[in-house]
C-alpha positions in Angstrom: -0.4 0.0 -0.1 3.1 2.8 0.6 4.6 2.0 -2.3 1.3 2.3 -4.6 -0.1 5.3 -2.7 1.5 7.7 -4.7 -0.6 6.4 -7.8 -3.9 6.0 -6.1 -5.4 9.0 -8.2 -3.3 8.3 -11.2 -4.2 5.0 -12.2 -7.5 3.2 -12.5 -6.2 -0.1 -11.9 -3.9 0.8 -9.4 -6.9 2.4 -7.3 -9.1 -0.9 -7.9 -5.8 -3.0 -6.6 -5.5 -0.9 -3.7 -9.2 -0.7 -2.5 -9.2 -4.6 -2.7 -6.0 -4.8 -0.6 -7.7 -2.0 2.1 -10.6 -4.2 1.9 -8.9 -7.5 2.8 -7.1 -6.1 5.5 -10.5 -4.9 7.1 -11.8 -8.3 6.5 -8.7 -10.3 8.0 -8.4 -8.0 11.1 -9.4 -10.0 14.5 -12.0 -8.6 17.0 -9.2 -7.8 19.0 -7.8 -5.4 16.6 -4.8 -7.6 15.6 -3.8 -9.5 12.5 -2.8 -13.0 12.4 0.5 -14.0 10.6 1.5 -17.3 10.1 -1.0 -18.3 12.7 1.0 -16.0 15.2 0.0 -12.0 16.8 2.7 -9.8 16.1 3.2 -6.1 15.8 5.0 -6.6 12.9 1.9 -6.6 10.8 0.0 -4.4 12.4 3.1 -1.6 11.9 3.0 -2.3 8.2 -1.1 -1.9 7.9 -0.9 1.4 9.9 1.7 2.9 7.6 0.0 1.8 4.4 -3.3 2.9 5.7 -1.5 6.2 6.7 -0.2 6.6 3.3 -3.5 6.8 1.8 -5.0 8.8 3.8 -6.7 6.6 6.0 -7.0 7.4 9.5 -6.0 3.8 11.2 -7.4 4.6 14.7 -11.0 6.0 13.8 -11.8 4.6 10.5 -14.8 2.5 11.2 -13.3 -0.3 8.9 -10.1 -0.6 11.3 -12.1 -0.9 14.5 -12.9 -3.8 15.6 -15.0 -4.9 18.5 -14.1 -1.5 19.9 -9.9 -2.0 19.1 -8.4 0.1 16.4 -5.2 -0.5 14.6 -3.6 1.6 17.0 -4.6 0.1 20.1 -4.0 -3.2 19.4 -0.1 -2.4 18.3 0.4 -0.4 21.9 -0.3 -3.6 23.5 3.0 -4.7 22.2 4.5 -2.4 24.1 7.2 -3.6 26.8 7.7 -2.5 29.9 11.2 -0.5 28.4 9.0 1.4 26.1 10.3 -1.1 23.1 8.0 -3.1 21.3 
């Protein structure tokens, strides 16, 4: 998403692909706001989705497609923060 975002309004085929990707991400997001990658939850998939959505002007904390059961992507990402403030 991040790489294709600059072409969203330039190329119709890219627009369709991006719209489908955004829909796919929304559909696979878990009810706790996280994603599964190879059956595991990780902060990496969350941060990549957040970056991709932000590059498209989509607010990953407020967009209803990415708030599941009251849990946003940003909230889910922050649950991975360690006591030393790292992730």
